[in-house]
PLY file of the C-alpha trace (Angstrom):
ply
format ascii 1.0
element vertex 434
property float x
property float y
property float z
element edge 433
property int vertex1
property int vertex2
end_header
149.36 -54.38 192.73
152.17 -54.17 191.37
152.20 -55.20 187.60
154.97 -56.47 185.41
154.37 -54.75 182.42
156.12 -55.61 178.38
156.11 -52.87 175.91
156.09 -53.99 172.59
158.13 -51.50 170.29
161.70 -49.68 170.36
161.20 -46.19 169.35
160.65 -42.92 170.84
156.68 -43.06 171.12
157.61 -46.56 172.74
160.05 -44.22 175.38
157.05 -41.73 176.21
154.30 -45.04 176.91
157.26 -46.41 179.68
158.14 -42.82 181.25
154.44 -42.16 181.01
153.29 -45.57 182.80
156.11 -45.60 184.72
153.94 -42.88 187.04
151.33 -45.52 187.48
151.39 -46.76 190.79
150.59 -49.78 190.16
153.39 -50.31 187.28
155.87 -52.65 189.05
158.89 -54.09 186.10
158.86 -53.25 183.09
160.10 -54.83 179.91
160.74 -53.43 176.82
161.24 -55.32 173.31
163.21 -55.24 171.51
163.50 -51.22 173.28
166.66 -49.41 172.48
169.70 -48.01 173.96
168.33 -45.04 176.20
165.26 -46.88 176.33
167.51 -49.23 178.74
168.22 -46.70 181.64
164.43 -47.38 181.81
162.97 -50.79 181.19
164.45 -54.25 180.85
165.28 -54.63 177.34
165.05 -57.80 175.49
165.93 -58.13 171.46
163.05 -59.27 169.63
162.16 -58.15 166.54
158.66 -56.08 167.18
156.86 -58.69 164.25
157.95 -62.09 165.41
154.09 -62.37 167.03
155.52 -66.12 168.28
158.71 -65.38 169.65
157.07 -62.45 171.40
154.01 -63.99 173.14
156.30 -67.38 173.93
158.58 -64.45 175.69
154.87 -62.87 177.42
153.48 -66.28 178.66
157.20 -67.04 180.20
158.25 -63.84 181.79
154.14 -64.05 183.14
153.53 -60.12 182.30
150.37 -59.28 183.54
149.47 -56.85 180.81
151.63 -56.21 177.36
151.43 -53.16 175.61
151.82 -53.84 171.72
152.99 -49.63 170.59
153.83 -51.10 166.91
151.51 -50.56 164.24
153.04 -54.09 162.46
152.55 -55.95 165.30
148.90 -55.40 165.87
148.19 -56.01 161.75
149.72 -59.43 162.37
147.32 -60.30 165.45
149.32 -59.95 168.39
146.72 -58.49 170.31
144.71 -62.30 169.53
147.26 -64.02 170.23
148.00 -62.85 173.35
144.69 -63.61 174.32
145.03 -66.75 173.43
147.30 -67.14 175.56
145.36 -65.64 178.36
147.83 -62.52 178.78
145.67 -58.59 178.13
147.35 -56.76 176.45
146.23 -52.19 175.53
145.85 -52.44 171.60
143.51 -53.09 168.92
143.06 -56.85 167.75
143.87 -58.41 163.85
140.41 -57.00 162.36
140.37 -53.86 164.46
143.26 -52.96 162.91
142.79 -53.43 159.61
141.30 -49.50 159.99
145.26 -48.67 159.42
146.99 -51.59 157.47
144.71 -51.31 154.72
144.04 -48.01 153.34
141.10 -49.47 151.05
139.29 -51.09 153.81
139.07 -47.17 156.16
138.22 -45.33 153.31
135.63 -47.98 152.38
134.11 -47.74 155.86
134.31 -44.19 155.50
132.34 -44.13 152.27
129.15 -46.26 153.92
129.13 -44.31 156.99
129.34 -41.11 155.82
132.49 -40.08 158.23
133.68 -37.13 155.71
137.49 -37.50 154.08
138.85 -36.96 150.65
137.22 -38.48 147.48
138.64 -40.90 146.31
138.93 -44.52 144.67
140.49 -47.68 144.80
142.15 -49.84 142.13
144.40 -52.81 141.65
144.95 -52.11 137.27
147.79 -49.28 136.74
146.26 -48.81 133.50
142.80 -47.42 135.13
144.81 -45.30 137.61
145.70 -43.50 135.17
142.23 -43.30 133.15
140.90 -42.17 136.71
143.87 -39.18 137.06
143.62 -38.02 133.53
139.41 -37.78 133.76
139.55 -36.12 136.79
141.83 -33.16 135.76
142.21 -32.41 138.79
145.93 -31.78 140.31
147.64 -32.04 142.84
146.48 -35.75 142.97
147.47 -38.22 145.98
148.31 -42.01 145.14
148.37 -44.42 148.01
149.81 -47.57 148.58
146.78 -49.88 149.90
149.06 -51.46 152.96
151.69 -50.22 155.86
154.24 -48.72 154.73
156.37 -47.01 157.56
153.82 -44.03 156.53
156.15 -43.02 153.21
153.47 -44.96 150.76
151.77 -41.36 149.90
151.80 -39.96 146.61
151.52 -35.83 146.15
151.78 -35.72 142.40
151.26 -31.91 140.51
150.80 -33.08 137.21
149.73 -36.32 134.95
153.52 -36.68 134.52
154.36 -37.54 138.07
150.89 -39.27 138.56
152.46 -42.31 135.99
155.93 -41.99 137.90
154.48 -42.79 141.16
151.99 -45.33 139.92
154.97 -46.88 137.94
156.89 -46.56 141.48
154.24 -48.30 143.75
152.35 -50.49 141.51
155.26 -51.93 139.10
158.77 -51.21 140.68
156.78 -52.42 143.61
158.85 -49.80 146.13
157.04 -50.25 148.82
156.24 -54.08 148.28
152.53 -56.26 147.86
151.48 -52.72 149.85
151.24 -51.55 146.28
148.85 -54.35 144.92
146.60 -52.30 145.66
146.64 -48.05 145.26
143.75 -44.95 146.71
143.58 -42.26 144.26
142.14 -39.28 146.43
141.77 -36.25 145.41
144.35 -32.97 147.60
142.69 -31.71 150.34
144.35 -28.25 151.86
143.71 -26.34 155.50
145.91 -26.96 158.49
146.52 -30.53 159.84
145.50 -31.82 163.18
146.87 -35.48 165.30
144.27 -36.22 167.55
145.42 -39.58 169.40
142.14 -40.81 171.92
141.69 -43.56 174.12
138.83 -46.07 173.15
136.77 -49.52 174.82
134.88 -49.55 171.84
132.05 -48.19 172.97
133.35 -44.54 174.63
135.97 -42.12 172.89
137.89 -39.87 175.27
140.46 -37.37 173.02
144.08 -36.67 174.12
145.13 -32.94 173.48
145.25 -32.71 169.76
148.44 -31.65 168.51
150.88 -30.76 164.89
153.40 -32.84 163.58
156.19 -31.63 161.34
156.38 -33.97 158.19
159.31 -32.36 156.22
162.80 -33.48 156.20
163.96 -29.33 156.60
163.22 -25.61 157.51
159.46 -24.41 156.06
158.53 -28.01 155.27
161.01 -28.48 152.37
162.68 -31.71 151.87
160.76 -34.84 151.63
158.64 -36.68 153.94
159.69 -38.21 157.29
158.27 -39.83 160.21
157.70 -36.75 162.17
160.52 -33.95 162.72
158.86 -32.41 165.80
155.72 -31.31 167.24
153.63 -29.51 169.01
150.32 -29.40 171.35
147.60 -29.06 171.82
147.57 -27.64 168.09
146.13 -23.68 167.93
143.94 -24.97 164.81
141.64 -27.24 167.80
139.59 -25.50 169.08
136.36 -26.43 171.29
133.95 -26.09 168.84
136.16 -28.17 165.97
136.82 -30.47 168.99
132.85 -31.48 168.84
132.41 -30.85 165.74
134.93 -33.94 165.57
133.48 -35.90 168.04
130.04 -35.57 166.27
131.03 -36.06 162.77
134.79 -38.36 162.82
134.72 -39.76 166.37
131.92 -41.32 167.33
130.49 -42.65 163.74
134.22 -44.46 163.49
133.52 -46.34 166.93
130.41 -47.32 165.96
131.10 -48.05 162.44
133.43 -50.70 163.57
131.23 -52.33 166.07
128.52 -52.15 163.06
131.10 -54.66 160.85
132.47 -56.37 163.85
135.22 -55.66 165.19
135.21 -53.44 167.62
137.81 -51.03 168.23
140.47 -50.72 171.25
143.25 -49.10 172.08
144.73 -45.89 170.98
143.07 -45.28 167.65
144.70 -41.72 165.64
142.63 -39.58 163.64
144.95 -37.85 160.99
142.73 -34.90 159.91
142.37 -31.97 158.24
140.64 -28.79 158.67
139.44 -27.68 154.72
136.64 -24.85 154.07
134.02 -27.24 154.11
135.13 -28.71 157.19
136.83 -31.45 159.29
138.13 -34.33 157.04
139.88 -37.36 158.20
143.24 -37.39 155.89
143.90 -41.18 157.90
144.09 -43.42 160.19
145.98 -45.05 162.66
145.92 -47.87 165.17
148.10 -47.02 167.51
149.56 -43.49 169.14
151.64 -41.32 166.63
155.75 -41.17 166.71
156.79 -38.12 167.62
152.93 -37.12 168.63
153.10 -39.72 171.24
156.35 -37.21 172.81
153.91 -33.89 173.21
150.72 -35.67 174.44
151.43 -38.30 177.16
154.09 -35.00 178.92
150.40 -34.27 179.91
148.80 -36.73 180.74
147.60 -35.84 184.24
145.73 -39.14 184.68
147.23 -42.58 185.13
148.11 -44.05 181.97
148.35 -47.59 183.77
144.90 -47.52 184.67
143.66 -45.30 181.16
145.30 -48.61 178.71
143.97 -51.21 181.32
140.11 -49.56 181.27
140.79 -49.55 177.17
140.88 -52.88 177.33
138.21 -53.73 179.99
135.59 -52.15 178.74
135.39 -49.62 181.29
137.02 -46.95 180.11
133.41 -44.78 180.71
134.40 -44.18 184.38
137.80 -43.48 183.69
139.47 -39.75 184.62
141.19 -38.79 181.58
142.82 -35.27 182.22
145.12 -33.14 180.14
147.34 -29.87 181.51
146.50 -27.01 180.27
149.94 -25.99 179.89
152.06 -27.02 176.99
154.69 -29.73 174.84
157.28 -29.04 172.56
159.26 -32.17 170.51
162.14 -31.33 168.69
163.45 -34.48 166.68
167.86 -34.53 166.65
167.93 -36.80 163.47
171.21 -38.32 161.47
172.63 -36.22 158.76
171.14 -37.68 155.96
167.69 -39.17 157.26
165.08 -40.16 155.56
167.41 -41.83 152.91
171.09 -42.58 153.85
172.49 -42.13 157.21
175.48 -43.74 159.04
175.20 -45.19 162.44
177.30 -45.44 165.48
178.48 -41.44 166.76
179.09 -41.44 170.45
176.21 -38.69 171.73
177.25 -36.27 173.96
175.60 -34.19 176.43
173.65 -36.80 178.76
173.88 -38.22 181.37
172.22 -41.87 181.51
170.20 -40.64 178.54
168.37 -37.97 180.33
169.79 -34.23 180.33
171.14 -33.31 184.10
169.71 -30.63 185.68
167.58 -29.70 183.58
163.40 -29.59 184.83
160.08 -30.04 182.22
162.42 -31.52 179.88
162.51 -34.75 178.70
164.82 -36.85 176.40
163.01 -40.07 174.90
165.19 -41.89 172.16
164.18 -42.87 169.16
167.17 -45.09 167.71
170.31 -45.39 170.32
172.10 -48.37 171.18
174.68 -48.26 174.18
178.06 -50.09 172.65
180.28 -52.69 174.93
181.99 -50.06 176.83
178.82 -48.24 177.41
179.13 -45.19 175.34
175.63 -44.08 174.10
175.88 -44.11 170.29
173.31 -43.11 167.06
171.69 -46.17 165.59
168.31 -45.28 163.33
167.84 -41.97 161.59
165.56 -40.44 163.89
167.94 -40.42 167.48
166.81 -38.48 169.76
163.53 -36.43 170.76
164.22 -33.70 172.81
160.57 -32.46 174.83
159.62 -29.43 176.93
156.67 -28.72 179.10
155.66 -25.34 180.00
152.33 -22.85 180.79
152.63 -21.81 176.40
153.77 -22.95 173.15
156.32 -20.32 173.68
158.10 -21.27 176.87
157.28 -24.92 175.45
159.64 -23.75 172.56
162.14 -22.52 173.46
163.04 -25.07 176.16
163.07 -27.61 174.21
165.33 -25.55 171.63
167.97 -24.93 174.33
168.42 -27.82 175.86
168.45 -29.60 172.63
171.47 -27.69 171.86
173.16 -29.60 174.55
172.93 -32.50 172.99
175.60 -33.71 170.18
176.38 -35.84 167.53
178.55 -36.44 164.32
176.46 -34.95 161.69
173.26 -33.85 164.01
169.88 -32.16 161.92
167.44 -30.75 163.10
164.23 -27.94 162.01
164.98 -24.68 163.25
161.41 -24.17 163.12
159.28 -26.79 164.87
155.64 -25.16 166.29
156.11 -21.62 164.39
153.05 -21.96 162.28
151.34 -22.99 165.85
153.54 -20.13 167.36
151.36 -17.62 163.80
148.39 -18.73 164.59
147.94 -18.28 168.21
148.96 -14.47 167.29
146.40 -14.48 164.54
143.68 -15.68 167.28
143.08 -18.56 165.89
0 1
1 2
2 3
3 4
4 5
5 6
6 7
7 8
8 9
9 10
10 11
11 12
12 13
13 14
14 15
15 16
16 17
17 18
18 19
19 20
20 21
21 22
22 23
23 24
24 25
25 26
26 27
27 28
28 29
29 30
30 31
31 32
32 33
33 34
34 35
35 36
36 37
37 38
38 39
39 40
40 41
41 42
42 43
43 44
44 45
45 46
46 47
47 48
48 49
49 50
50 51
51 52
52 53
53 54
54 55
55 56
56 57
57 58
58 59
59 60
60 61
61 62
62 63
63 64
64 65
65 66
66 67
67 68
68 69
69 70
70 71
71 72
72 73
73 74
74 75
75 76
76 77
77 78
78 79
79 80
80 81
81 82
82 83
83 84
84 85
85 86
86 87
87 88
88 89
89 90
90 91
91 92
92 93
93 94
94 95
95 96
96 97
97 98
98 99
99 100
100 101
101 102
102 103
103 104
104 105
105 106
106 107
107 108
108 109
109 110
110 111
111 112
112 113
113 114
114 115
115 116
116 117
117 118
118 119
119 120
120 121
121 122
122 123
123 124
124 125
125 126
126 127
127 128
128 129
129 130
130 131
131 132
132 133
133 134
134 135
135 136
136 137
137 138
138 139
139 140
140 141
141 142
142 143
143 144
144 145
145 146
146 147
147 148
148 149
149 150
150 151
151 152
152 153
153 154
154 155
155 156
156 157
157 158
158 159
159 160
160 161
161 162
162 163
163 164
164 165
165 166
166 167
167 168
168 169
169 170
170 171
171 172
172 173
173 174
174 175
175 176
176 177
177 178
178 179
179 180
180 181
181 182
182 183
183 184
184 185
185 186
186 187
187 188
188 189
189 190
190 191
191 192
192 193
193 194
194 195
195 196
196 197
197 198
198 199
199 200
200 201
201 202
202 203
203 204
204 205
205 206
206 207
207 208
208 209
209 210
210 211
211 212
212 213
213 214
214 215
215 216
216 217
217 218
218 219
219 220
220 221
221 222
222 223
223 224
224 225
225 226
226 227
227 228
228 229
229 230
230 231
231 232
232 233
233 234
234 235
235 236
236 237
237 238
238 239
239 240
240 241
241 242
242 243
243 244
244 245
245 246
246 247
247 248
248 249
249 250
250 251
251 252
252 253
253 254
254 255
255 256
256 257
257 258
258 259
259 260
260 261
261 262
262 263
263 264
264 265
265 266
266 267
267 268
268 269
269 270
270 271
271 272
272 273
273 274
274 275
275 276
276 277
277 278
278 279
279 280
280 281
281 282
282 283
283 284
284 285
285 286
286 287
287 288
288 289
289 290
290 291
291 292
292 293
293 294
294 295
295 296
296 297
297 298
298 299
299 300
300 301
301 302
302 303
303 304
304 305
305 306
306 307
307 308
308 309
309 310
310 311
311 312
312 313
313 314
314 315
315 316
316 317
317 318
318 319
319 320
320 321
321 322
322 323
323 324
324 325
325 326
326 327
327 328
328 329
329 330
330 331
331 332
332 333
333 334
334 335
335 336
336 337
337 338
338 339
339 340
340 341
341 342
342 343
343 344
344 345
345 346
346 347
347 348
348 349
349 350
350 351
351 352
352 353
353 354
354 355
355 356
356 357
357 358
358 359
359 360
360 361
361 362
362 363
363 364
364 365
365 366
366 367
367 368
368 369
369 370
370 371
371 372
372 373
373 374
374 375
375 376
376 377
377 378
378 379
379 380
380 381
381 382
382 383
383 384
384 385
385 386
386 387
387 388
388 389
389 390
390 391
391 392
392 393
393 394
394 395
395 396
396 397
397 398
398 399
399 400
400 401
401 402
402 403
403 404
404 405
405 406
406 407
407 408
408 409
409 410
410 411
411 412
412 413
413 414
414 415
415 416
416 417
417 418
418 419
419 420
420 421
421 422
422 423
423 424
424 425
425 426
426 427
427 428
428 429
429 430
430 431
431 432
432 433
């Protein structure tokens, strides 16, 4: 039977989820709230703030959706899945108690400490004076300072010396740059090694990891410039070998699911493991309680299973019997951003090169819309810092990357900014036989 589905959010990740859901034979009408200009080519959009739980639930009830995918961190942390369940609408994503694994750094670090899940050494504080006393006593730099709550992936400072640490503490705890998120902070040791993102499906009992990926966080080439939400991704990540995967399953993935059950808040949905492959083995840098952005834009194009069935199995506790398969190929996503991102940038720049939001005549290329709008006269324009994600798939990473970059060249808007070195680190690792 065809199901009416609502996806909550409005960026590239949501666009990728919608495109994958639409491949399911059981997928009927798809809505997205709030959605964006480019998403409107693939789904009906309703302008409701993703954090307005009450309005979203009322809309879901009124439209009688069969299933809702809550794709963004904020509504999950606010308990949107709980609120939907209360009116009898099943949803993909963790409930409020389980979403704390991302919404509170203190909760997640304490969980790892209690259950012996490998992570960086850390302490938590709510007093700025004690933070500095601890940092001085440890005397190890760089040191990492994190705001406790959600800060759009930006509440993490890497401080090279005591002065930077003092400035960082002032910024987070006294100036409240990230608002109430900065009332508590986590101070942790700086880990080194290749980073790997692993998104996984879980129904609270079994874990079925998706293909691994590698994000590129810095705004400019050679990993310079400010931290962003992500400037591009590749999958699979060459550092994530079958041996590393087996170790992660045994020491990190399953223990995390068991820990959440033991704490009385089983996790169902997409659990994202941000890992660092340190000289002492894999360690958790962070957990996210949802699909990553732009990781989703390379992971889902490689999925061979039925996303709708898999999601429903996570909700229903039947994931064990679901086939979660990924193709042996590779995918690469290049983000086209507005000049000035992640600080100040202009919106409303006309985008050329696309027809109905996609590149005509391109095979194995999908353009995911992160920040676009359609004007009254039908013109597609920029409407965010990250504007588009151009994803290509191919038999090998080299094909996927060259194809993604060739395709990206066909799209233009004023002050377009993109990195030219997405995937280079991965290609180097492949060449070295990592």
